[in-house]
C-alpha positions in Angstrom: 105.9 81.7 103.0 106.7 81.6 106.6 104.2 80.6 109.1 103.3 84.2 110.2 102.6 85.8 106.5 100.6 82.7 106.5 98.9 83.5 109.4 98.2 87.2 107.9 96.8 86.0 105.1 94.0 83.8 106.5 93.1 87.3 109.0 92.0 89.1 105.3 90.4 86.3 104.5 88.3 85.7 107.6 88.7 89.9 107.6 86.6 89.8 104.1 84.0 87.1 105.6 83.0 88.9 107.5 83.3 91.5 105.1 81.0 89.3 103.0 78.4 89.0 105.4 77.2 92.1 106.6 77.2 92.6 102.5 75.1 89.9 102.6 72.8 90.4 105.8 72.3 94.6 104.7 70.8 93.1 101.5 69.0 90.6 103.4 67.8 93.3 105.3 66.2 95.3 102.3 64.5 92.6 100.8 62.9 92.2 104.7 61.7 95.7 104.2 60.7 95.1 100.7 58.7 91.8 101.6 57.0 93.9 105.1 56.2 96.6 102.5 53.8 94.1 99.6 52.9 92.0 103.0 54.7 88.7 102.0 55.3 86.6 104.6 59.3 86.6 105.5 60.3 82.7 104.4 60.1 82.0 101.0 61.1 77.8 101.0 61.2 78.2 96.5 64.0 80.8 96.9 65.3 79.8 99.6 66.4 76.3 97.8 67.7 77.8 95.4 70.3 79.8 97.1 70.8 76.5 98.7 71.5 75.0 95.9 74.1 77.6 94.1 76.2 77.7 97.3 76.0 73.7 96.0 77.3 74.5 93.0 79.5 77.3 94.5 80.6 74.4 95.8 82.0 72.2 93.9 83.5 74.5 91.3 85.8 75.1 94.5 86.2 71.7 95.1 84.9 73.1 98.9 83.2 70.0 101.1 79.5 70.9 99.3 77.8 70.4 103.1 80.3 72.3 104.5 79.2 75.1 102.1 74.9 74.5 102.3 75.9 73.6 106.0 77.0 77.6 106.3 74.1 79.4 104.3 71.1 78.2 106.0 73.1 79.3 108.6 72.7 83.1 107.5 69.0 82.0 106.1 67.9 81.5 109.4 69.7 84.1 111.2 68.1 86.4 108.8 64.6 84.8 109.1 65.2 85.8 112.7 66.4 89.2 112.8 63.6 89.4 109.7 60.0 88.3 112.2 62.1 90.5 114.9 61.7 93.3 113.0 57.9 92.9 111.6 
């Protein structure tokens, strides 16, 4: 493959990553609505730990740096919590 073709492949992957983040954010927003309706707290540390454990396991399965993947997921979780708090 040429450099241009490889860069096009990266562009496609980047677009897919953003699409997945958008989908995840939509679901997280829906979860926030359910939590609000049920009077549940924004933060669920047990669930957050499960997400982090899954992220680490998936990183290992795909031979990706687990610390990097966990950092990305930590950021996603924190951003979702901030948005949930702002919308309450």
